[in-house]
C-alpha positions in Angstrom: -42.7 53.3 15.0 -43.2 57.1 15.9 -42.4 59.2 13.4 -40.3 62.6 13.5 -40.8 65.9 11.2 -38.5 66.0 9.2 -38.7 69.7 8.0 -39.3 73.2 9.0 -42.7 73.1 7.6 -44.1 70.2 9.7 -47.1 70.0 11.8 -46.1 71.5 15.4 -48.4 68.4 16.9 -47.0 65.4 18.2 -47.2 63.0 15.1 -47.4 59.7 17.4 -50.8 60.9 19.5 -51.3 64.8 17.8 -50.9 65.8 21.3 -48.2 67.5 22.9 -46.4 70.6 22.9 -45.0 72.2 19.4 -41.4 72.4 18.3 -40.4 75.7 17.0 -39.7 76.0 13.4 -36.4 74.5 11.8 -36.3 72.7 15.1 -34.3 69.1 15.0 -37.4 67.0 16.3 -35.6 64.0 18.3 -35.8 61.1 16.5 -36.4 57.8 17.9 -33.7 55.8 16.4 -29.9 56.2 16.0 -30.1 56.1 12.6 -32.6 58.7 11.9 -30.5 61.1 13.8 -27.4 60.0 11.9 -29.8 61.1 8.8 -30.9 64.8 10.1 -27.2 65.2 10.8 -26.7 64.8 7.1 -27.1 68.7 5.0 -28.9 66.8 2.3 -31.7 65.8 5.1 -34.8 67.4 3.9 -34.9 68.7 7.5 -32.4 71.3 6.6 -34.2 72.7 2.7 -37.1 75.0 4.7 -38.4 75.4 0.7 -40.0 71.6 0.4 -43.4 70.9 2.2 -42.5 67.4 3.4 -45.1 65.3 5.2 -44.4 62.1 7.1 -46.3 59.1 6.0 -46.2 55.7 7.7 -43.1 53.5 6.9 -45.3 50.3 7.6 -47.8 50.6 4.6 -48.4 52.0 1.5 -51.3 54.4 0.0 -53.2 51.0 0.2 -52.9 50.0 3.1 -50.7 46.8 1.9 -47.8 46.1 4.3 -44.3 47.0 3.2 -42.5 43.8 3.1 -38.9 44.4 2.1 -37.0 44.3 4.7 -34.5 47.1 2.7 -37.0 49.6 4.4 -35.2 49.6 7.4 -32.9 51.5 6.1 -35.1 54.5 4.5 -38.0 57.0 5.8 -40.5 56.9 3.7 -41.9 60.9 3.1 -43.7 63.2 0.6 -42.4 66.0 -0.3 -44.5 68.3 -2.9 -46.6 65.5 -3.6 -44.3 63.2 -4.9 -43.1 60.4 -2.7 -39.0 59.7 -1.7 -37.0 57.6 0.5 -35.0 59.1 2.5 -31.3 57.2 3.4 -31.0 56.8 7.0 -26.9 57.0 6.7 -26.3 59.7 3.6 -29.7 61.6 3.8 -30.0 60.9 -0.3 -33.7 61.4 -1.8 -34.4 58.6 -3.9 -37.8 58.4 -6.2 -40.0 56.2 -4.2 -43.2 55.0 -5.7 -44.2 51.4 -4.6 -45.3 50.5 -7.6 -41.7 50.3 -9.3 -40.5 48.0 -6.3 -37.4 48.3 -4.3 -34.7 47.2 -6.5 -33.0 50.4 -6.5 -33.2 50.8 -2.9 -31.8 47.8 -2.3 -28.6 49.0 -4.9 -28.2 52.4 -2.8 -28.1 50.5 0.0 -25.9 47.4 -1.0 -23.3 49.5 -3.3 -23.1 52.5 -0.7 -23.3 51.1 2.6 -23.7 47.2 3.0 -19.3 46.9 3.5 -19.5 49.8 6.0 -22.5 48.4 8.1 -21.7 44.6 7.9 -17.6 45.4 9.0 -19.4 47.0 12.0 -21.0 43.6 12.7 -19.1 40.8 14.6 -20.4 37.5 15.5 -18.9 34.2 17.4 -17.4 32.1 14.5 -16.4 28.1 14.8 -13.8 26.9 12.8 -16.1 23.3 12.1 -12.9 22.2 10.7 -10.5 22.8 13.8 -12.3 21.1 16.8 -9.2 22.6 18.5 -9.8 26.0 18.1 -12.0 27.8 20.1 -14.8 30.1 18.5 -13.4 33.2 17.6 -15.5 36.9 17.7 -14.6 38.0 14.5 -16.2 40.8 11.6 -18.9 38.3 9.0 -20.1 39.9 5.8 -22.6 37.2 3.8 -20.4 36.4 0.4 -23.2 35.3 -2.0 -20.6 34.0 -4.7 -18.7 32.5 -2.2 -21.8 30.4 -0.9 -22.4 29.1 -4.6 -19.0 27.9 -5.2 -18.7 26.1 -1.4 -22.1 24.7 -2.6 -21.0 23.5 -6.0 -17.8 22.3 -4.2 -20.1 20.3 -2.0 -22.0 19.1 -4.9 -18.3 17.8 -6.4 -16.9 16.1 -3.5 -19.5 14.4 -1.8 -21.5 13.4 -5.2 -24.8 14.8 -5.1 -27.1 15.2 -7.7 -26.8 18.6 -9.5 -30.8 18.5 -8.9 -30.0 19.2 -5.2 -30.5 22.9 -5.8 -34.6 22.3 -7.0 -35.5 20.0 -3.8 -38.0 21.8 -1.7 -36.7 20.4 1.1 -33.1 21.7 0.6 -34.2 25.4 -0.3 -35.6 25.5 2.6 -33.0 24.1 4.4 -30.7 27.1 2.8 -32.9 29.5 3.9 -33.5 29.1 7.2 -29.7 29.1 7.5 -29.5 32.5 5.4 -32.1 34.1 4.0 -30.2 36.3 2.1 -28.7 33.5 -0.3 -30.9 32.5 -3.1 -30.2 29.2 -3.9 -29.3 29.0 -8.1 -31.0 26.8 -10.3 -29.3 23.5 -11.8 -27.7 25.2 -15.0 -26.3 28.1 -12.7 -24.6 25.5 -10.5 -23.4 23.6 -13.5 -21.5 26.5 -14.2 -20.4 27.4 -11.0 -18.6 23.4 -11.3 -17.0 23.9 -14.6 -15.3 27.4 -13.2 -14.0 25.6 -10.4 -13.3 22.8 -12.4 -10.8 25.1 -14.8 -9.8 26.7 -12.1 -8.6 24.0 -10.3 -6.9 22.3 -13.7 -4.8 25.5 -14.0 -3.8 24.4 -10.1 -3.1 20.6 -10.5 -1.4 21.7 -13.6 1.2 23.7 -12.3 1.8 21.4 -9.6 2.4 18.7 -11.9 4.4 20.1 -14.5 6.9 22.5 -11.8 7.4 19.4 -10.1 11.1 17.9 -10.6 10.5 14.3 -10.4 9.2 12.1 -13.4 5.4 11.0 -13.0 4.1 7.5 -13.4 0.9 7.1 -15.4 -2.0 4.9 -14.9 -4.7 4.1 -17.4 -7.9 1.9 -17.6 -11.5 1.9 -19.5 -14.8 1.8 -18.1 -18.1 1.5 -19.1 -21.3 2.3 -18.2 -23.8 0.1 -17.5 -26.5 2.6 -18.6 -25.4 4.4 -21.2 -23.0 1.7 -23.0 -20.5 4.5 -23.3 -16.4 4.6 -22.9 -14.8 6.3 -20.3 -10.7 5.9 -20.2 -9.1 7.4 -16.7 -5.5 8.7 -16.8 -4.4 8.9 -13.4 -0.6 10.9 -12.5 1.7 9.5 -9.6 4.7 11.4 -8.5 6.4 12.1 -5.4 6.6 15.9 -4.4 9.0 18.4 -2.9 8.3 17.0 0.6 8.6 13.5 -0.6 4.9 12.5 -0.3 3.2 10.1 -2.6 0.7 12.4 -4.6 -2.1 10.7 -7.3 -4.4 13.2 -9.1 -6.8 11.9 -11.5 -5.8 14.0 -15.4 -8.7 13.0 -17.6 -11.6 11.2 -17.6 -12.0 10.8 -21.0 -15.3 9.9 -23.1 -13.7 7.4 -26.0 -16.2 6.9 -28.6 -16.3 3.0 -30.0 -14.6 1.3 -31.8 -11.6 1.4 -29.0 -9.0 0.4 -31.0 -5.4 0.9 -30.1 -4.9 3.6 -32.5 -8.0 5.6 -30.9 -6.7 4.6 -27.5 -3.1 6.0 -28.0 -4.7 8.9 -29.7 -6.4 10.0 -26.9 -3.9 9.1 -24.3 -0.9 11.0 -26.0 -3.5 14.3 -26.6 -3.8 14.0 -23.0 -0.4 13.7 -22.2 0.4 16.7 -24.6 -2.2 18.9 -23.3 -0.5 18.5 -19.5 2.5 19.2 -20.9 3.9 15.8 -19.5 4.9 13.8 -22.3 8.8 14.1 -21.8 8.4 13.3 -17.8 6.8 10.2 -18.3 8.7 7.4 -16.3 6.5 4.7 -17.0 2.6 3.6 -18.1 0.9 0.6 -15.9 -1.7 -1.3 -17.6 -4.0 -3.9 -17.5 -2.5 -7.3 -19.1 -4.6 -7.7 -22.7 -3.5 -7.2 -26.3 -4.6 -4.0 -27.1 -3.1 -2.4 -24.3 0.1 -4.1 -25.3 -0.5 -2.7 -28.8 -1.2 0.4 -27.8 2.1 1.1 -25.5 4.1 0.0 -28.7 2.5 2.6 -30.7 2.5 5.3 -28.1 6.5 4.7 -27.6 6.7 5.1 -31.1 5.2 8.5 -30.8 6.7 10.1 -27.9 10.4 11.4 -27.8 12.7 8.1 -26.5 15.4 9.7 -25.6 13.5 11.7 -22.5 12.2 8.5 -21.5 14.2 6.1 -18.5 17.1 4.0 -20.6 14.9 5.0 -24.0 11.8 3.5 -23.0 13.6 -0.1 -21.6 10.5 0.5 -18.1 8.3 2.0 -19.8 5.7 -0.9 -20.1 4.3 -1.7 -16.2 2.0 -4.8 -16.5 -0.4 -4.7 -13.5 0.8 -6.9 -11.1 -2.7 -7.8 -9.4 -4.5 -8.3 -13.0 -1.8 -10.9 -13.5 -2.3 -12.1 -9.9 -5.9 -12.5 -10.7 -5.5 -14.4 -13.8 -2.8 -16.7 -12.4 -5.6 -17.6 -9.1 -8.2 -17.9 -11.8 -6.9 -20.8 -13.4 -6.4 -22.4 -10.7 -9.5 -21.8 -9.2 -11.0 -23.6 -12.9 -10.0 -26.8 -11.5 -12.6 -26.6 -8.9 -15.5 -24.7 -10.5 -17.6 -27.0 -10.5 -18.1 -27.2 -6.8 -17.7 -23.1 -6.7 -20.4 -22.8 -9.3 -22.9 -24.6 -6.4 -21.5 -22.7 -3.6 -22.5 -19.7 -5.7 -25.7 -20.9 -6.8 -26.5 -21.6 -2.8 -25.6 -17.9 -1.7 -27.8 -16.5 -5.1 -30.5 -18.4 -3.2 -31.1 -17.5 0.1 -29.7 -14.1 -0.6 -32.8 -14.2 -3.7 -35.4 -12.5 -1.4 -36.3 -11.1 2.2 -38.1 -14.2 3.2 -35.4 -16.4 2.0 -33.0 -14.2 4.0 -35.2 -14.0 7.4 -35.3 -17.8 6.6 -31.4 -18.0 6.9 -31.2 -16.0 9.8 -33.4 -17.9 11.9 -31.2 -21.1 11.1 -28.3 -20.0 12.1 -29.6 -18.5 15.3 -31.3 -22.5 15.9 -27.8 -23.6 15.6 -25.9 -21.0 17.1 -23.5 -19.8 14.8 -21.3 -17.1 16.2 -20.6 -15.6 12.7 -22.3 -12.3 11.8 -20.8 -12.0 8.9 -23.7 -11.5 5.3 -23.4 -13.9 2.6 -22.6 -12.1 -0.7 -22.5 -13.5 -4.3 -19.0 -12.7 -6.2 -17.8 -10.8 -9.6 -16.7 -13.5 -11.9 -13.7 -11.6 -12.8 -12.3 -10.6 -9.5 -11.0 -13.9 -7.4 -10.7 -12.2 -4.7 -14.3 -11.6 -4.1 -14.3 -15.1 -5.1 -12.2 -16.0 -2.4 -13.8 -14.2 0.5 -17.8 -15.7 -0.9 -16.2 -18.8 -0.1 -14.4 -18.2 3.1 -18.1 -16.6 4.2 -20.3 -19.8 2.7 -17.5 -22.3 4.9 -18.4 -20.4 8.6 -22.2 -21.5 7.2 -21.7 -25.0 5.9 -24.1 -26.3 8.5 -26.8 -23.9 7.9 -26.8 -24.7 4.2 -26.9 -28.5 5.0 -29.6 -27.9 7.6 -31.9 -26.1 5.1 -31.4 -28.7 2.3 -33.7 -30.6 4.5 -36.3 -27.9 5.4 -36.8 -26.8 1.9 -37.0 -29.0 -1.6 -36.6 -26.2 -4.0 -33.0 -25.8 -2.9 -31.1 -28.1 -5.0 -27.1 -26.8 -5.0 -25.8 -27.9 -2.0 -22.3 -28.7 -2.3 -21.4 -32.2 -1.5 -19.0 -32.9 1.4 -16.5 -33.4 -0.9 -16.8 -30.1 -2.5 -16.6 -28.2 0.8 -13.1 -29.9 1.7 -12.3 -28.8 -1.9 -13.3 -25.0 -0.7 -11.4 -24.9 2.4 -8.3 -26.5 0.8 -8.9 -23.9 -1.4 -9.2 -20.5 1.1 -6.2 -22.1 2.9 -4.0 -21.8 0.3 -5.3 -18.3 -1.3 -5.1 -16.5 2.1 -1.6 -15.6 1.4 -2.2 -14.7 -2.4 -5.2 -12.3 -0.8 -2.7 -10.5 1.1 -0.4 -10.0 -1.9 -3.5 -8.5 -4.1 -4.2 -6.1 -1.2 -0.8 -4.7 -0.9 -0.7 -4.5 -4.2 -3.7 -2.5 -4.7 -2.5 0.2 -2.6 -2.3 3.7 -3.3 -1.4 5.8 -0.1 2.4 4.6 0.1 4.7 3.3 -2.7 4.6 -0.5 -3.2 6.9 -1.2 -6.1 10.4 -1.9 -3.5 7.5 -4.4 -1.9 7.0 -6.0 -5.2 9.5 -8.6 -6.1 9.9 -10.5 -2.6 6.3 -10.8 -2.8 6.3 -12.4 -6.4 8.9 -14.7 -5.5 7.3 -16.0 -2.3 4.2 -16.4 -4.7 6.5 -18.8 -6.5 7.5 -20.5 -3.8 4.8 -21.0 -2.6 3.2 -22.9 -6.1 6.3 -25.0 -5.8 5.0 -26.5 -2.4 1.6 -27.4 -3.5 3.3 -29.0 -6.5 3.9 -31.4 -3.8 0.8 -31.5 -1.8 -0.8 -34.8 -1.1 -4.4 -33.2 -2.2 -4.6 -34.2 -6.1 -6.9 -30.7 -6.8 -4.3 -28.3 -4.7 -1.4 -30.5 -7.6 -3.8 -29.8 -10.4 -4.2 -25.9 -9.5 -0.6 -25.5 -9.2 0.5 -26.8 -12.3 -2.2 -24.1 -14.3 -1.0 -21.4 -12.0 2.8 -21.4 -12.2 2.3 -21.8 -16.0 0.3 -18.7 -16.4 3.1 -17.1 -13.4 6.2 -17.8 -15.7 4.4 -16.5 -18.7 4.2 -12.9 -17.1 7.0 -13.3 -14.3 9.7 -15.2 -15.3 12.0 -12.9 -15.8 11.9 -9.8 -13.0 10.4 -6.5 -14.7 13.4 -3.7 -14.2 11.5 -1.4 -12.4 10.3 -4.1 -9.9 14.6 -5.1 -8.8 15.9 -2.1 -8.8 13.1 -1.0 -6.6 13.9 -3.7 -4.3 17.5 -2.6 -4.1 16.5 1.0 -3.5 14.7 -0.1 -0.2 17.5 0.2 2.4 15.7 -3.4 3.9 16.3 -5.2 0.8 19.4 -3.6 -1.2 21.2 -6.6 -2.9 20.0 -9.2 -0.2 16.9 -9.8 -1.0 18.4 -10.9 -4.6 20.7 -12.8 -3.4 18.2 -14.3 -1.0 15.6 -15.0 -3.3 17.5 -16.2 -6.7 19.3 -18.7 -4.5 16.1 -20.8 -3.7 14.6 -20.0 -7.3 17.5 -20.6 -9.6 20.0 -22.3 -7.5 22.2 -22.9 -10.3 21.9 -19.3 -12.0 21.3 -16.9 -9.1 24.5 -15.2 -9.4 24.0 -14.3 -13.1 20.3 -13.2 -12.6 21.9 -11.1 -9.6 24.0 -9.3 -12.0 21.7 -8.4 -14.1 19.3 -6.3 -12.0 23.0 -4.8 -10.3 24.2 -3.8 -14.2 20.7 -2.3 -14.5 21.3 -0.1 -11.0 24.9 1.0 -12.7 23.1 1.7 -16.0 20.6 3.7 -14.7 22.6 5.5 -12.2 24.6 6.5 -15.2 21.8 8.3 -16.7 21.3 10.2 -13.8 24.4 11.5 -13.3 24.8 12.7 -16.7 22.4 15.6 -16.3 23.2 16.6 -12.8 26.7 16.8 -13.0 27.4 20.4 -12.2 25.5 19.3 -8.7 28.0 17.1 -7.6 31.1 20.0 -8.7 32.2 17.8 -12.0 33.4 20.2 -14.6 34.3 23.4 -15.3 32.2 26.5 -13.4 30.9 27.4 -16.4 29.7 26.5 -19.6 31.3 30.1 -21.1 34.6 29.3 -19.5 34.5 25.7 -20.7 33.6 26.4 -24.4 36.3 29.1 -24.5 39.0 26.4 -22.7 38.1 24.3 -25.5 38.4 26.4 -28.8 42.0 26.8 -27.2 42.9 22.7 -27.5 43.6 20.9 -30.4 41.2 18.1 -30.9 42.9 15.6 -29.4 43.1 17.2 -26.1 39.9 18.1 -26.2 38.7 14.4 -26.8 40.7 13.7 -23.5 39.0 16.3 -21.5 35.6 15.0 -22.3 36.2 11.8 -21.7 38.0 12.5 -18.6 35.1 14.6 -17.6 33.1 11.2 -18.6 34.9 8.9 -16.6 35.0 11.2 -13.5 31.3 11.3 -14.1 30.5 7.5 -14.1 33.3 6.8 -11.0 31.1 9.1 -8.6 28.2 7.6 -9.7 29.3 4.2 -9.4 31.1 4.8 -6.0 27.6 6.2 -4.5 26.0 3.1 -5.1 28.4 1.3 -4.0 29.0 2.9 -0.8 25.0 2.3 -0.4 25.1 -1.3 -1.0 28.4 -1.8 1.4 26.5 -0.8 4.8 24.4 -2.8 6.1 21.0 -3.3 5.7 18.0 -1.7 8.6 16.2 -3.9 10.4 12.8 -4.2 9.2 10.7 -2.3 11.6 6.8 -1.6 11.9 5.9 1.5 10.3 8.9 2.1 8.3 8.7 5.0 6.1 10.9 4.5 2.9 10.2 7.8 1.4 11.2 9.7 4.6 14.5 7.8 4.7 15.3 9.0 0.9 14.4 12.3 2.3 16.8 12.4 5.2 19.4 10.6 3.3 19.4 13.2 0.1 22.6 15.1 1.1 24.7 11.8 1.1 23.3 10.1 -1.9 22.3 13.4 -4.4 22.1 10.8 -7.4 20.3 7.9 -5.8 17.7 9.9 -4.1 16.7 11.2 -7.9 16.5 7.8 -9.1 14.3 6.8 -6.0 11.9 9.5 -6.3 11.0 8.5 -9.4 11.1 4.3 -9.6 9.3 4.3 -6.1 6.4 6.1 -7.2 5.4 3.7 -9.9 2.4 2.0 -9.2 2.2 -2.1 -9.5 -1.4 -1.8 -10.6 -3.9 0.0 -11.8 -6.4 0.4 -9.0 -5.3 4.1 -8.8 -7.4 4.6 -11.8 -9.8 1.7 -11.2 -11.2 3.5 -8.1 -12.5 6.4 -9.9 -15.3 3.6 -11.4 -16.4 3.2 -8.9 -17.6 7.3 -8.5 -18.7 7.6 -11.6 -21.0 4.8 -11.1 -22.6 6.2 -9.0 -22.5 9.5 -11.1 -24.1 7.7 -13.9 -26.4 4.8 -12.7 -29.9 3.7 -13.9 -31.7 5.9 -11.2 -30.2 9.3 -12.5 -30.3 12.0 -15.5 -27.7 11.1 -17.9 -24.9 13.5 -17.5 -23.2 14.7 -20.6 -19.4 13.4 -21.0 -18.1 16.8 -20.4 -19.6 17.1 -16.8 -19.4 14.0 -16.1 -15.4 14.5 -16.4 -15.9 18.4 -14.5 -17.3 15.9 -12.1 -14.7 13.2 -11.6 -11.4 14.9 -12.0 -12.3 18.4 -9.6 -13.6 15.3 -7.1 -9.9 14.3 -6.8 -8.2 17.8 -6.9 -10.7 19.1 -4.4 -10.1 16.2 -2.2 -6.2 16.4 -2.5 -6.4 19.5 -1.5 -8.4 19.1 1.6 -6.1 16.4 2.8 -3.3 18.7 2.8 -5.6 21.5 4.4 -5.9 24.1 2.0 -8.7 26.3 1.7 -11.4 26.0 -1.5 
């Protein structure tokens, strides 16, 4: 790169080759770049100060001949003024002390502070919105934001469960440098601090959303213990229907709970969570697994909460997990054939114990031309649906097991023909139960309204099993009916009312199933649910009487009117308002029930139906919005455990409980924002 004389005392020869015509003293010399032209126009540029003795030196190397490697030298000319090295800014002509032994941080700071933003604003690149493939690339202004890049890296670690140590991986650092050389990959501690910043920010946003939402919140909670740390964690999840009638779920806390996990400890942790989030007066119900500790915890919690803020004073507060109850029912039935199940389980474990055995099993599958491609898999002893799937898959390979038993003398757990027959009959019977379990475990749309008809179908199915010709099926049914009647003989109020609030069911579904289950007393059972609907409606009507236009225009004028009346007149005025309120609410429910039920159709959205009928049923829609948000299982809280198991695995360094909670909760909040298309 050629150098130009900068001052009036510069040598008259051409600085490139030492020859050529000389320039008059004080005359500007053509610059080799636009930046140099820009610099020479500045009044502070050394070329305008004829009293300084300026010597142009090489920009490519220092006095020792070493190359000047800093990219920021591209923005400066290196000169020697009166024996002192100076760096002349190409943009403003500022003279900055330049001693190579002092580094270039001061040059960098000057450029970033004075010129980087203005310089980058002139740069335009072709950007591509990778999240929206339908939008073509656009030519837009771009400037690299180091803080935003660090924030997005922290978000990626949270959302995709990357280890914090990824920032220390050589391959990741090289990849980041290839993408953007200006980005300095932070260390693990800096990344952890960034994650906590995101957690606190998203927590504030989520808390604002939850607190400002007009409807009640349903809570699910469950405990999880890490296998390698032996620490217990409580997941607390809130469910609600927002202003646009969309079902929302958010993890509120993932709390480390020290031992012992008594009812008092669990109650205090849950109560603190509800109060910290300021939602203790907005709770509709709490869904928990069925166990004695949870029952005692709910009783303690109910005593500590303000009962006047709960629906019907807390009558519907405790909701048992339907998926857990169904698991208990079926497990009792499967105990009848536990010997045969153990043989199938041992067979699967034997042929999946080593790669060599798996290869031998697959070779036999090909020899017998078995078309199934399903993999053998062991079940989880506490989850009946996993046992069902194991039996189903094993039945497909029955002939394979029989053939292998003749070739491998060590394989001694082959089920008998009778046991295979029991397994086949049981799997056939349990298909409906498996389907219902999947329904109860869904969280993307309401399931409370579909709970009642499915529970009734289960009871009718068990009644048919009691008359089966197969003695094993009859014995299973007997045990399962006992467990069913223990938990579901009395229909939970939330389940019954939610079925009525489904325009495809209404009272008709109660009458149909109660006639089959209680032929002599079905009318009384129907009236119990109907009375509960009116009781709830009355409670919802009272605080919203102003919406219906019932009562005086303002509380102030009402109080003035009552002051001028006698005590009897005041009493009659209040009674009149109360009776009108009750009658209006009753008429609204009566009108809803008098209309014909909707025909069942694929893809029916019960929330969308209530959204479109808000003006028609202003009180009923408020009830529906609260009750339909109640989940019938704790699967939403349990789903967090699969993530937590990956975060705290035996093969990874142990995370502090606070860090784990930040990762778990922030992941839930970031993905919720991502699904809504909100920028992080």
